[in-house]
PDB file of N, CA, C and O in Angstrom:
ATOM      1  N   MET A   1      68.740 -23.202 -20.255  1.00  0.00           N
ATOM      2  CA  MET A   1      69.795 -23.491 -21.195  1.00  0.00           C
ATOM      3  C   MET A   1      71.059 -23.799 -20.400  1.00  0.00           C
ATOM      4  O   MET A   1      71.497 -23.006 -19.566  1.00  0.00           O
ATOM      5  N   ARG A   2      71.625 -24.950 -20.672  1.00  0.00           N
ATOM      6  CA  ARG A   2      72.848 -25.338 -19.973  1.00  0.00           C
ATOM      7  C   ARG A   2      74.021 -24.521 -20.489  1.00  0.00           C
ATOM      8  O   ARG A   2      74.070 -24.166 -21.666  1.00  0.00           O
ATOM      9  N   PHE A   3      74.945 -24.232 -19.622  1.00  0.00           N
ATOM     10  CA  PHE A   3      76.181 -23.525 -19.975  1.00  0.00           C
ATOM     11  C   PHE A   3      75.913 -22.126 -20.533  1.00  0.00           C
ATOM     12  O   PHE A   3      76.665 -21.643 -21.379  1.00  0.00           O
ATOM     13  N   ALA A   4      74.854 -21.479 -20.067  1.00  0.00           N
ATOM     14  CA  ALA A   4      74.471 -20.160 -20.585  1.00  0.00           C
ATOM     15  C   ALA A   4      75.585 -19.137 -20.404  1.00  0.00           C
ATOM     16  O   ALA A   4      75.892 -18.383 -21.327  1.00  0.00           O
ATOM     17  N   GLU A   5      76.190 -19.106 -19.227  1.00  0.00           N
ATOM     18  CA  GLU A   5      77.252 -18.117 -18.997  1.00  0.00           C
ATOM     19  C   GLU A   5      78.441 -18.377 -19.919  1.00  0.00           C
ATOM     20  O   GLU A   5      79.037 -17.440 -20.450  1.00  0.00           O
ATOM     21  N   GLU A   6      78.781 -19.646 -20.106  1.00  0.00           N
ATOM     22  CA  GLU A   6      79.883 -19.980 -21.006  1.00  0.00           C
ATOM     23  C   GLU A   6      79.544 -19.569 -22.439  1.00  0.00           C
ATOM     24  O   GLU A   6      80.405 -19.064 -23.160  1.00  0.00           O
ATOM     25  N   MET A   7      78.294 -19.783 -22.852  1.00  0.00           N
ATOM     26  CA  MET A   7      77.875 -19.387 -24.202  1.00  0.00           C
ATOM     27  C   MET A   7      77.948 -17.874 -24.377  1.00  0.00           C
ATOM     28  O   MET A   7      78.375 -17.379 -25.420  1.00  0.00           O
ATOM     29  N   ARG A   8      77.525 -17.144 -23.343  1.00  0.00           N
ATOM     30  CA  ARG A   8      77.612 -15.677 -23.422  1.00  0.00           C
ATOM     31  C   ARG A   8      79.067 -15.227 -23.532  1.00  0.00           C
ATOM     32  O   ARG A   8      79.371 -14.293 -24.275  1.00  0.00           O
ATOM     33  N   ALA A   9      79.960 -15.875 -22.804  1.00  0.00           N
ATOM     34  CA  ALA A   9      81.380 -15.512 -22.860  1.00  0.00           C
ATOM     35  C   ALA A   9      81.962 -15.779 -24.253  1.00  0.00           C
ATOM     36  O   ALA A   9      82.693 -14.947 -24.791  1.00  0.00           O
ATOM     37  N   VAL A  10      81.639 -16.931 -24.829  1.00  0.00           N
ATOM     38  CA  VAL A  10      82.119 -17.247 -26.179  1.00  0.00           C
ATOM     39  C   VAL A  10      81.511 -16.262 -27.176  1.00  0.00           C
ATOM     40  O   VAL A  10      82.196 -15.795 -28.086  1.00  0.00           O
ATOM     41  N   SER A  11      80.236 -15.950 -27.008  1.00  0.00           N
ATOM     42  CA  SER A  11      79.570 -14.990 -27.890  1.00  0.00           C
ATOM     43  C   SER A  11      80.254 -13.623 -27.835  1.00  0.00           C
ATOM     44  O   SER A  11      80.502 -13.008 -28.872  1.00  0.00           O
ATOM     45  N   ARG A  12      80.558 -13.152 -26.627  1.00  0.00           N
ATOM     46  CA  ARG A  12      81.247 -11.863 -26.478  1.00  0.00           C
ATOM     47  C   ARG A  12      82.595 -11.880 -27.191  1.00  0.00           C
ATOM     48  O   ARG A  12      82.934 -10.949 -27.921  1.00  0.00           O
ATOM     49  N   SER A  13      83.350 -12.941 -26.974  1.00  0.00           N
ATOM     50  CA  SER A  13      84.682 -13.047 -27.567  1.00  0.00           C
ATOM     51  C   SER A  13      84.608 -13.048 -29.096  1.00  0.00           C
ATOM     52  O   SER A  13      85.370 -12.344 -29.759  1.00  0.00           O
ATOM     53  N   LEU A  14      83.707 -13.826 -29.640  1.00  0.00           N
ATOM     54  CA  LEU A  14      83.572 -13.888 -31.098  1.00  0.00           C
ATOM     55  C   LEU A  14      83.061 -12.566 -31.661  1.00  0.00           C
ATOM     56  O   LEU A  14      83.530 -12.109 -32.703  1.00  0.00           O
ATOM     57  N   THR A  15      82.105 -11.955 -30.974  1.00  0.00           N
ATOM     58  CA  THR A  15      81.568 -10.674 -31.429  1.00  0.00           C
ATOM     59  C   THR A  15      82.662  -9.613 -31.453  1.00  0.00           C
ATOM     60  O   THR A  15      82.757  -8.843 -32.408  1.00  0.00           O
ATOM     61  N   LEU A  16      83.485  -9.567 -30.414  1.00  0.00           N
ATOM     62  CA  LEU A  16      84.577  -8.598 -30.375  1.00  0.00           C
ATOM     63  C   LEU A  16      85.624  -8.871 -31.452  1.00  0.00           C
ATOM     64  O   LEU A  16      86.385  -7.978 -31.824  1.00  0.00           O
ATOM     65  N   ALA A  17      85.661 -10.101 -31.949  1.00  0.00           N
ATOM     66  CA  ALA A  17      86.569 -10.456 -33.043  1.00  0.00           C
ATOM     67  C   ALA A  17      85.933 -10.153 -34.406  1.00  0.00           C
ATOM     68  O   ALA A  17      86.519 -10.439 -35.450  1.00  0.00           O
ATOM     69  N   GLY A  18      84.728  -9.571 -34.381  1.00  0.00           N
ATOM     70  CA  GLY A  18      84.075  -9.186 -35.625  1.00  0.00           C
ATOM     71  C   GLY A  18      83.232 -10.270 -36.272  1.00  0.00           C
ATOM     72  O   GLY A  18      82.904 -10.186 -37.456  1.00  0.00           O
ATOM     73  N   ILE A  19      82.883 -11.283 -35.501  1.00  0.00           N
ATOM     74  CA  ILE A  19      82.090 -12.402 -36.022  1.00  0.00           C
ATOM     75  C   ILE A  19      80.643 -12.247 -35.573  1.00  0.00           C
ATOM     76  O   ILE A  19      80.369 -11.975 -34.404  1.00  0.00           O
ATOM     77  N   ILE A  20      79.719 -12.423 -36.518  1.00  0.00           N
ATOM     78  CA  ILE A  20      78.294 -12.385 -36.182  1.00  0.00           C
ATOM     79  C   ILE A  20      77.949 -13.684 -35.477  1.00  0.00           C
ATOM     80  O   ILE A  20      78.268 -14.766 -35.969  1.00  0.00           O
ATOM     81  N   VAL A  21      77.295 -13.582 -34.320  1.00  0.00           N
ATOM     82  CA  VAL A  21      76.980 -14.748 -33.497  1.00  0.00           C
ATOM     83  C   VAL A  21      75.466 -14.920 -33.398  1.00  0.00           C
ATOM     84  O   VAL A  21      74.739 -13.975 -33.092  1.00  0.00           O
ATOM     85  N   LEU A  22      75.012 -16.127 -33.657  1.00  0.00           N
ATOM     86  CA  LEU A  22      73.618 -16.499 -33.446  1.00  0.00           C
ATOM     87  C   LEU A  22      73.603 -17.482 -32.288  1.00  0.00           C
ATOM     88  O   LEU A  22      74.134 -18.586 -32.403  1.00  0.00           O
ATOM     89  N   ILE A  23      73.007 -17.094 -31.185  1.00  0.00           N
ATOM     90  CA  ILE A  23      73.021 -17.915 -29.974  1.00  0.00           C
ATOM     91  C   ILE A  23      71.589 -18.324 -29.654  1.00  0.00           C
ATOM     92  O   ILE A  23      70.661 -17.562 -29.926  1.00  0.00           O
ATOM     93  N   PRO A  24      71.387 -19.515 -29.081  1.00  0.00           N
ATOM     94  CA  PRO A  24      70.026 -19.915 -28.709  1.00  0.00           C
ATOM     95  C   PRO A  24      69.411 -18.915 -27.732  1.00  0.00           C
ATOM     96  O   PRO A  24      70.110 -18.328 -26.906  1.00  0.00           O
ATOM     97  N   ALA A  25      68.117 -18.733 -27.835  1.00  0.00           N
ATOM     98  CA  ALA A  25      67.400 -17.833 -26.933  1.00  0.00           C
ATOM     99  C   ALA A  25      67.410 -18.399 -25.519  1.00  0.00           C
ATOM    100  O   ALA A  25      67.314 -19.610 -25.317  1.00  0.00           O
ATOM    101  N   GLU A  26      67.525 -17.511 -24.559  1.00  0.00           N
ATOM    102  CA  GLU A  26      67.428 -17.920 -23.154  1.00  0.00           C
ATOM    103  C   GLU A  26      65.996 -17.698 -22.708  1.00  0.00           C
ATOM    104  O   GLU A  26      65.538 -16.559 -22.614  1.00  0.00           O
ATOM    105  N   ILE A  27      65.296 -18.772 -22.435  1.00  0.00           N
ATOM    106  CA  ILE A  27      63.916 -18.712 -21.959  1.00  0.00           C
ATOM    107  C   ILE A  27      63.943 -19.147 -20.500  1.00  0.00           C
ATOM    108  O   ILE A  27      64.307 -20.282 -20.193  1.00  0.00           O
ATOM    109  N   ASP A  28      63.562 -18.251 -19.609  1.00  0.00           N
ATOM    110  CA  ASP A  28      63.669 -18.561 -18.181  1.00  0.00           C
ATOM    111  C   ASP A  28      62.319 -18.845 -17.529  1.00  0.00           C
ATOM    112  O   ASP A  28      62.187 -18.803 -16.306  1.00  0.00           O
ATOM    113  N   THR A  29      61.335 -19.130 -18.348  1.00  0.00           N
ATOM    114  CA  THR A  29      60.023 -19.511 -17.824  1.00  0.00           C
ATOM    115  C   THR A  29      59.664 -20.880 -18.379  1.00  0.00           C
ATOM    116  O   THR A  29      60.182 -21.282 -19.421  1.00  0.00           O
ATOM    117  N   PRO A  30      58.788 -21.594 -17.698  1.00  0.00           N
ATOM    118  CA  PRO A  30      58.387 -22.901 -18.217  1.00  0.00           C
ATOM    119  C   PRO A  30      57.759 -22.772 -19.609  1.00  0.00           C
ATOM    120  O   PRO A  30      57.044 -21.812 -19.893  1.00  0.00           O
ATOM    121  N   ILE A  31      58.040 -23.756 -20.471  1.00  0.00           N
ATOM    122  CA  ILE A  31      57.467 -23.749 -21.812  1.00  0.00           C
ATOM    123  C   ILE A  31      56.747 -25.063 -22.074  1.00  0.00           C
ATOM    124  O   ILE A  31      57.012 -26.078 -21.429  1.00  0.00           O
ATOM    125  N   THR A  32      55.843 -25.024 -23.022  1.00  0.00           N
ATOM    126  CA  THR A  32      55.086 -26.220 -23.381  1.00  0.00           C
ATOM    127  C   THR A  32      55.930 -27.118 -24.276  1.00  0.00           C
ATOM    128  O   THR A  32      56.971 -26.701 -24.783  1.00  0.00           O
ATOM    129  N   THR A  33      55.484 -28.324 -24.462  1.00  0.00           N
ATOM    130  CA  THR A  33      56.158 -29.254 -25.368  1.00  0.00           C
ATOM    131  C   THR A  33      56.167 -28.688 -26.782  1.00  0.00           C
ATOM    132  O   THR A  33      57.163 -28.807 -27.496  1.00  0.00           O
ATOM    133  N   GLU A  34      55.066 -28.077 -27.183  1.00  0.00           N
ATOM    134  CA  GLU A  34      54.983 -27.484 -28.515  1.00  0.00           C
ATOM    135  C   GLU A  34      55.984 -26.337 -28.671  1.00  0.00           C
ATOM    136  O   GLU A  34      56.627 -26.202 -29.712  1.00  0.00           O
ATOM    137  N   GLN A  35      56.108 -25.521 -27.635  1.00  0.00           N
ATOM    138  CA  GLN A  35      57.073 -24.421 -27.689  1.00  0.00           C
ATOM    139  C   GLN A  35      58.508 -24.952 -27.752  1.00  0.00           C
ATOM    140  O   GLN A  35      59.347 -24.411 -28.472  1.00  0.00           O
ATOM    141  N   LYS A  36      58.776 -26.007 -26.997  1.00  0.00           N
ATOM    142  CA  LYS A  36      60.110 -26.600 -27.022  1.00  0.00           C
ATOM    143  C   LYS A  36      60.434 -27.121 -28.423  1.00  0.00           C
ATOM    144  O   LYS A  36      61.546 -26.934 -28.917  1.00  0.00           O
ATOM    145  N   THR A  37      59.477 -27.762 -29.047  1.00  0.00           N
ATOM    146  CA  THR A  37      59.667 -28.264 -30.408  1.00  0.00           C
ATOM    147  C   THR A  37      59.913 -27.110 -31.372  1.00  0.00           C
ATOM    148  O   THR A  37      60.813 -27.181 -32.208  1.00  0.00           O
ATOM    149  N   ALA A  38      59.117 -26.049 -31.259  1.00  0.00           N
ATOM    150  CA  ALA A  38      59.266 -24.886 -32.135  1.00  0.00           C
ATOM    151  C   ALA A  38      60.629 -24.220 -31.937  1.00  0.00           C
ATOM    152  O   ALA A  38      61.266 -23.816 -32.910  1.00  0.00           O
ATOM    153  N   LEU A  39      61.076 -24.106 -30.692  1.00  0.00           N
ATOM    154  CA  LEU A  39      62.389 -23.518 -30.423  1.00  0.00           C
ATOM    155  C   LEU A  39      63.511 -24.379 -31.006  1.00  0.00           C
ATOM    156  O   LEU A  39      64.501 -23.854 -31.515  1.00  0.00           O
ATOM    157  N   GLY A  40      63.351 -25.695 -30.928  1.00  0.00           N
ATOM    158  CA  GLY A  40      64.335 -26.601 -31.521  1.00  0.00           C
ATOM    159  C   GLY A  40      64.432 -26.410 -33.021  1.00  0.00           C
ATOM    160  O   GLY A  40      65.530 -26.398 -33.578  1.00  0.00           O
ATOM    161  N   GLU A  41      63.296 -26.260 -33.678  1.00  0.00           N
ATOM    162  CA  GLU A  41      63.281 -26.023 -35.118  1.00  0.00           C
ATOM    163  C   GLU A  41      63.890 -24.661 -35.454  1.00  0.00           C
ATOM    164  O   GLU A  41      64.620 -24.523 -36.436  1.00  0.00           O
ATOM    165  N   LEU A  42      63.588 -23.668 -34.639  1.00  0.00           N
ATOM    166  CA  LEU A  42      64.164 -22.341 -34.836  1.00  0.00           C
ATOM    167  C   LEU A  42      65.686 -22.395 -34.739  1.00  0.00           C
ATOM    168  O   LEU A  42      66.385 -21.723 -35.498  1.00  0.00           O
ATOM    169  N   HIS A  43      66.189 -23.188 -33.813  1.00  0.00           N
ATOM    170  CA  HIS A  43      67.633 -23.307 -33.667  1.00  0.00           C
ATOM    171  C   HIS A  43      68.254 -23.967 -34.900  1.00  0.00           C
ATOM    172  O   HIS A  43      69.355 -23.596 -35.309  1.00  0.00           O
ATOM    173  N   LEU A  44      67.564 -24.934 -35.491  1.00  0.00           N
ATOM    174  CA  LEU A  44      68.071 -25.542 -36.719  1.00  0.00           C
ATOM    175  C   LEU A  44      68.126 -24.504 -37.845  1.00  0.00           C
ATOM    176  O   LEU A  44      69.031 -24.539 -38.678  1.00  0.00           O
ATOM    177  N   ARG A  45      67.170 -23.593 -37.870  1.00  0.00           N
ATOM    178  CA  ARG A  45      67.202 -22.513 -38.878  1.00  0.00           C
ATOM    179  C   ARG A  45      68.418 -21.616 -38.654  1.00  0.00           C
ATOM    180  O   ARG A  45      69.024 -21.136 -39.613  1.00  0.00           O
ATOM    181  N   ARG A  46      68.776 -21.388 -37.376  1.00  0.00           N
ATOM    182  CA  ARG A  46      69.989 -20.616 -37.087  1.00  0.00           C
ATOM    183  C   ARG A  46      71.215 -21.321 -37.664  1.00  0.00           C
ATOM    184  O   ARG A  46      72.109 -20.678 -38.214  1.00  0.00           O
ATOM    185  N   ILE A  47      71.247 -22.636 -37.536  1.00  0.00           N
ATOM    186  CA  ILE A  47      72.360 -23.415 -38.082  1.00  0.00           C
ATOM    187  C   ILE A  47      72.410 -23.239 -39.595  1.00  0.00           C
ATOM    188  O   ILE A  47      73.494 -23.142 -40.171  1.00  0.00           O
ATOM    189  N   ASN A  48      71.238 -23.197 -40.250  1.00  0.00           N
ATOM    190  CA  ASN A  48      71.213 -22.974 -41.701  1.00  0.00           C
ATOM    191  C   ASN A  48      71.881 -21.652 -42.081  1.00  0.00           C
ATOM    192  O   ASN A  48      72.527 -21.559 -43.124  1.00  0.00           O
ATOM    193  N   LEU A  49      71.727 -20.640 -41.241  1.00  0.00           N
ATOM    194  CA  LEU A  49      72.295 -19.322 -41.514  1.00  0.00           C
ATOM    195  C   LEU A  49      73.790 -19.231 -41.196  1.00  0.00           C
ATOM    196  O   LEU A  49      74.479 -18.331 -41.675  1.00  0.00           O
ATOM    197  N   ALA A  50      74.277 -20.157 -40.396  1.00  0.00           N
ATOM    198  CA  ALA A  50      75.648 -20.081 -39.873  1.00  0.00           C
ATOM    199  C   ALA A  50      76.688 -20.536 -40.893  1.00  0.00           C
ATOM    200  O   ALA A  50      76.414 -21.360 -41.765  1.00  0.00           O
ATOM    201  N   ASP A  51      77.886 -19.977 -40.757  1.00  0.00           N
ATOM    202  CA  ASP A  51      79.042 -20.458 -41.522  1.00  0.00           C
ATOM    203  C   ASP A  51      79.700 -21.633 -40.811  1.00  0.00           C
ATOM    204  O   ASP A  51      80.294 -22.505 -41.445  1.00  0.00           O
ATOM    205  N   ARG A  52      79.585 -21.642 -39.481  1.00  0.00           N
ATOM    206  CA  ARG A  52      80.120 -22.733 -38.676  1.00  0.00           C
ATOM    207  C   ARG A  52      79.334 -22.792 -37.382  1.00  0.00           C
ATOM    208  O   ARG A  52      78.620 -21.852 -37.033  1.00  0.00           O
ATOM    209  N   VAL A  53      79.469 -23.902 -36.674  1.00  0.00           N
ATOM    210  CA  VAL A  53      78.776 -24.098 -35.405  1.00  0.00           C
ATOM    211  C   VAL A  53      79.822 -24.312 -34.320  1.00  0.00           C
ATOM    212  O   VAL A  53      80.731 -25.129 -34.471  1.00  0.00           O
ATOM    213  N   VAL A  54      79.686 -23.568 -33.223  1.00  0.00           N
ATOM    214  CA  VAL A  54      80.579 -23.717 -32.076  1.00  0.00           C
ATOM    215  C   VAL A  54      79.754 -24.309 -30.943  1.00  0.00           C
ATOM    216  O   VAL A  54      78.749 -23.730 -30.530  1.00  0.00           O
ATOM    217  N   VAL A  55      80.179 -25.458 -30.444  1.00  0.00           N
ATOM    218  CA  VAL A  55      79.485 -26.137 -29.351  1.00  0.00           C
ATOM    219  C   VAL A  55      80.231 -25.841 -28.059  1.00  0.00           C
ATOM    220  O   VAL A  55      81.424 -26.118 -27.938  1.00  0.00           O
ATOM    221  N   VAL A  56      79.510 -25.272 -27.093  1.00  0.00           N
ATOM    222  CA  VAL A  56      80.090 -24.941 -25.793  1.00  0.00           C
ATOM    223  C   VAL A  56      79.661 -26.017 -24.808  1.00  0.00           C
ATOM    224  O   VAL A  56      78.469 -26.269 -24.635  1.00  0.00           O
ATOM    225  N   ASN A  57      80.634 -26.652 -24.162  1.00  0.00           N
ATOM    226  CA  ASN A  57      80.314 -27.709 -23.228  1.00  0.00           C
ATOM    227  C   ASN A  57      81.433 -27.847 -22.213  1.00  0.00           C
ATOM    228  O   ASN A  57      82.606 -27.666 -22.543  1.00  0.00           O
ATOM    229  N   ARG A  58      81.071 -28.168 -20.981  1.00  0.00           N
ATOM    230  CA  ARG A  58      82.080 -28.343 -19.934  1.00  0.00           C
ATOM    231  C   ARG A  58      82.452 -29.803 -19.732  1.00  0.00           C
ATOM    232  O   ARG A  58      83.419 -30.109 -19.035  1.00  0.00           O
ATOM    233  N   ARG A  59      81.694 -30.699 -20.334  1.00  0.00           N
ATOM    234  CA  ARG A  59      81.956 -32.125 -20.148  1.00  0.00           C
ATOM    235  C   ARG A  59      81.857 -32.832 -21.496  1.00  0.00           C
ATOM    236  O   ARG A  59      81.440 -32.237 -22.490  1.00  0.00           O
ATOM    237  N   ALA A  60      82.238 -34.085 -21.522  1.00  0.00           N
ATOM    238  CA  ALA A  60      82.178 -34.860 -22.756  1.00  0.00           C
ATOM    239  C   ALA A  60      80.756 -35.280 -23.096  1.00  0.00           C
ATOM    240  O   ALA A  60      80.498 -35.715 -24.218  1.00  0.00           O
ATOM    241  N   HIS A  61      79.839 -35.160 -22.162  1.00  0.00           N
ATOM    242  CA  HIS A  61      78.454 -35.574 -22.397  1.00  0.00           C
ATOM    243  C   HIS A  61      77.702 -34.500 -23.177  1.00  0.00           C
ATOM    244  O   HIS A  61      77.789 -33.315 -22.855  1.00  0.00           O
ATOM    245  N   PHE A  62      76.966 -34.921 -24.200  1.00  0.00           N
ATOM    246  CA  PHE A  62      76.096 -34.017 -24.936  1.00  0.00           C
ATOM    247  C   PHE A  62      74.674 -34.526 -24.817  1.00  0.00           C
ATOM    248  O   PHE A  62      74.424 -35.728 -24.909  1.00  0.00           O
ATOM    249  N   GLY A  63      73.747 -33.612 -24.612  1.00  0.00           N
ATOM    250  CA  GLY A  63      72.348 -33.982 -24.528  1.00  0.00           C
ATOM    251  C   GLY A  63      71.775 -34.301 -25.897  1.00  0.00           C
ATOM    252  O   GLY A  63      72.422 -34.096 -26.923  1.00  0.00           O
ATOM    253  N   GLU A  64      70.561 -34.802 -25.893  1.00  0.00           N
ATOM    254  CA  GLU A  64      69.881 -35.210 -27.123  1.00  0.00           C
ATOM    255  C   GLU A  64      69.768 -34.048 -28.118  1.00  0.00           C
ATOM    256  O   GLU A  64      70.014 -34.227 -29.311  1.00  0.00           O
ATOM    257  N   SER A  65      69.400 -32.873 -27.633  1.00  0.00           N
ATOM    258  CA  SER A  65      69.247 -31.713 -28.528  1.00  0.00           C
ATOM    259  C   SER A  65      70.573 -31.327 -29.168  1.00  0.00           C
ATOM    260  O   SER A  65      70.638 -31.057 -30.367  1.00  0.00           O
ATOM    261  N   THR A  66      71.630 -31.301 -28.360  1.00  0.00           N
ATOM    262  CA  THR A  66      72.939 -30.925 -28.889  1.00  0.00           C
ATOM    263  C   THR A  66      73.427 -31.938 -29.911  1.00  0.00           C
ATOM    264  O   THR A  66      73.977 -31.560 -30.945  1.00  0.00           O
ATOM    265  N   LEU A  67      73.233 -33.214 -29.634  1.00  0.00           N
ATOM    266  CA  LEU A  67      73.636 -34.248 -30.594  1.00  0.00           C
ATOM    267  C   LEU A  67      72.873 -34.098 -31.909  1.00  0.00           C
ATOM    268  O   LEU A  67      73.446 -34.267 -32.985  1.00  0.00           O
ATOM    269  N   ARG A  68      71.584 -33.780 -31.819  1.00  0.00           N
ATOM    270  CA  ARG A  68      70.771 -33.577 -33.020  1.00  0.00           C
ATOM    271  C   ARG A  68      71.287 -32.371 -33.808  1.00  0.00           C
ATOM    272  O   ARG A  68      71.371 -32.418 -35.035  1.00  0.00           O
ATOM    273  N   GLU A  69      71.629 -31.303 -33.108  1.00  0.00           N
ATOM    274  CA  GLU A  69      72.123 -30.095 -33.768  1.00  0.00           C
ATOM    275  C   GLU A  69      73.492 -30.333 -34.413  1.00  0.00           C
ATOM    276  O   GLU A  69      73.751 -29.830 -35.506  1.00  0.00           O
ATOM    277  N   ILE A  70      74.360 -31.087 -33.755  1.00  0.00           N
ATOM    278  CA  ILE A  70      75.666 -31.412 -34.329  1.00  0.00           C
ATOM    279  C   ILE A  70      75.475 -32.226 -35.607  1.00  0.00           C
ATOM    280  O   ILE A  70      76.098 -31.935 -36.628  1.00  0.00           O
ATOM    281  N   ALA A  71      74.626 -33.234 -35.554  1.00  0.00           N
ATOM    282  CA  ALA A  71      74.365 -34.072 -36.729  1.00  0.00           C
ATOM    283  C   ALA A  71      73.761 -33.248 -37.863  1.00  0.00           C
ATOM    284  O   ALA A  71      74.120 -33.431 -39.027  1.00  0.00           O
ATOM    285  N   TYR A  72      72.855 -32.351 -37.528  1.00  0.00           N
ATOM    286  CA  TYR A  72      72.221 -31.492 -38.521  1.00  0.00           C
ATOM    287  C   TYR A  72      73.265 -30.598 -39.192  1.00  0.00           C
ATOM    288  O   TYR A  72      73.290 -30.471 -40.416  1.00  0.00           O
ATOM    289  N   ALA A  73      74.123 -29.982 -38.380  1.00  0.00           N
ATOM    290  CA  ALA A  73      75.163 -29.105 -38.921  1.00  0.00           C
ATOM    291  C   ALA A  73      76.120 -29.874 -39.827  1.00  0.00           C
ATOM    292  O   ALA A  73      76.466 -29.409 -40.913  1.00  0.00           O
ATOM    293  N   GLU A  74      76.540 -31.040 -39.379  1.00  0.00           N
ATOM    294  CA  GLU A  74      77.465 -31.848 -40.182  1.00  0.00           C
ATOM    295  C   GLU A  74      76.819 -32.276 -41.490  1.00  0.00           C
ATOM    296  O   GLU A  74      77.466 -32.253 -42.537  1.00  0.00           O
ATOM    297  N   ALA A  75      75.539 -32.669 -41.443  1.00  0.00           N
ATOM    298  CA  ALA A  75      74.828 -33.070 -42.659  1.00  0.00           C
ATOM    299  C   ALA A  75      74.691 -31.898 -43.634  1.00  0.00           C
ATOM    300  O   ALA A  75      74.644 -32.093 -44.849  1.00  0.00           O
ATOM    301  N   ALA A  76      74.628 -30.681 -43.088  1.00  0.00           N
ATOM    302  CA  ALA A  76      74.527 -29.479 -43.921  1.00  0.00           C
ATOM    303  C   ALA A  76      75.896 -28.987 -44.379  1.00  0.00           C
ATOM    304  O   ALA A  76      75.989 -27.975 -45.073  1.00  0.00           O
ATOM    305  N   GLY A  77      76.966 -29.699 -43.994  1.00  0.00           N
ATOM    306  CA  GLY A  77      78.313 -29.314 -44.395  1.00  0.00           C
ATOM    307  C   GLY A  77      78.902 -28.160 -43.606  1.00  0.00           C
ATOM    308  O   GLY A  77      79.851 -27.517 -44.053  1.00  0.00           O
ATOM    309  N   LYS A  78      78.336 -27.893 -42.418  1.00  0.00           N
ATOM    310  CA  LYS A  78      78.844 -26.819 -41.568  1.00  0.00           C
ATOM    311  C   LYS A  78      79.965 -27.353 -40.685  1.00  0.00           C
ATOM    312  O   LYS A  78      79.804 -28.404 -40.064  1.00  0.00           O
ATOM    313  N   PRO A  79      81.092 -26.657 -40.615  1.00  0.00           N
ATOM    314  CA  PRO A  79      82.133 -27.095 -39.686  1.00  0.00           C
ATOM    315  C   PRO A  79      81.627 -26.962 -38.243  1.00  0.00           C
ATOM    316  O   PRO A  79      80.939 -25.999 -37.904  1.00  0.00           O
ATOM    317  N   VAL A  80      81.971 -27.922 -37.420  1.00  0.00           N
ATOM    318  CA  VAL A  80      81.569 -27.915 -36.010  1.00  0.00           C
ATOM    319  C   VAL A  80      82.835 -27.929 -35.163  1.00  0.00           C
ATOM    320  O   VAL A  80      83.690 -28.800 -35.320  1.00  0.00           O
ATOM    321  N   THR A  81      82.946 -26.945 -34.258  1.00  0.00           N
ATOM    322  CA  THR A  81      84.070 -26.904 -33.336  1.00  0.00           C
ATOM    323  C   THR A  81      83.531 -26.933 -31.914  1.00  0.00           C
ATOM    324  O   THR A  81      82.375 -26.587 -31.669  1.00  0.00           O
ATOM    325  N   PHE A  82      84.375 -27.348 -30.987  1.00  0.00           N
ATOM    326  CA  PHE A  82      83.974 -27.502 -29.594  1.00  0.00           C
ATOM    327  C   PHE A  82      84.871 -26.642 -28.719  1.00  0.00           C
ATOM    328  O   PHE A  82      86.087 -26.610 -28.906  1.00  0.00           O
ATOM    329  N   VAL A  83      84.261 -25.938 -27.754  1.00  0.00           N
ATOM    330  CA  VAL A  83      85.030 -25.138 -26.809  1.00  0.00           C
ATOM    331  C   VAL A  83      84.635 -25.529 -25.410  1.00  0.00           C
ATOM    332  O   VAL A  83      83.484 -25.885 -25.159  1.00  0.00           O
ATOM    333  N   GLY A  84      85.581 -25.465 -24.499  1.00  0.00           N
ATOM    334  CA  GLY A  84      85.347 -25.808 -23.099  1.00  0.00           C
ATOM    335  C   GLY A  84      86.575 -26.509 -22.567  1.00  0.00           C
ATOM    336  O   GLY A  84      87.517 -26.767 -23.317  1.00  0.00           O
ATOM    337  N   PRO A  85      86.579 -26.821 -21.279  1.00  0.00           N
ATOM    338  CA  PRO A  85      87.716 -27.540 -20.689  1.00  0.00           C
ATOM    339  C   PRO A  85      87.905 -28.898 -21.351  1.00  0.00           C
ATOM    340  O   PRO A  85      86.998 -29.424 -21.996  1.00  0.00           O
ATOM    341  N   ALA A  86      89.078 -29.444 -21.184  1.00  0.00           N
ATOM    342  CA  ALA A  86      89.361 -30.777 -21.719  1.00  0.00           C
ATOM    343  C   ALA A  86      88.332 -31.771 -21.211  1.00  0.00           C
ATOM    344  O   ALA A  86      87.909 -31.707 -20.057  1.00  0.00           O
ATOM    345  N   TYR A  87      87.939 -32.672 -22.062  1.00  0.00           N
ATOM    346  CA  TYR A  87      86.947 -33.653 -21.666  1.00  0.00           C
ATOM    347  C   TYR A  87      87.467 -34.457 -20.476  1.00  0.00           C
ATOM    348  O   TYR A  87      88.659 -34.740 -20.358  1.00  0.00           O
ATOM    349  N   GLY A  88      86.542 -34.808 -19.614  1.00  0.00           N
ATOM    350  CA  GLY A  88      86.888 -35.547 -18.424  1.00  0.00           C
ATOM    351  C   GLY A  88      87.037 -34.638 -17.216  1.00  0.00           C
ATOM    352  O   GLY A  88      87.149 -35.120 -16.089  1.00  0.00           O
ATOM    353  N   GLN A  89      87.041 -33.331 -17.435  1.00  0.00           N
ATOM    354  CA  GLN A  89      87.119 -32.384 -16.329  1.00  0.00           C
ATOM    355  C   GLN A  89      85.733 -31.804 -16.106  1.00  0.00           C
ATOM    356  O   GLN A  89      85.011 -31.559 -17.072  1.00  0.00           O
ATOM    357  N   ALA A  90      85.349 -31.581 -14.871  1.00  0.00           N
ATOM    358  CA  ALA A  90      84.043 -30.998 -14.577  1.00  0.00           C
ATOM    359  C   ALA A  90      84.112 -29.501 -14.591  1.00  0.00           C
ATOM    360  O   ALA A  90      83.102 -28.835 -14.364  1.00  0.00           O
TER     361      ALA A  90
END
């Protein structure tokens, strides 16, 4: 999972502010294509449960999965916010 440490930091901050946080699972072993698909679907279910979606990123580039999740959240009427350094900075 990209930006795992940043996601954990945002999760800690939000949790300490009294907000329930649903974060993607960290899987540190190789997974099959089927497992990757299932995890992607599970993450969309997390979005269904969320009041809002916070995207953690250090750059302006978003991967295919993140773009799909942003589109899914927006289509579901979930507010999407972005945290990280200003775009263009590494």
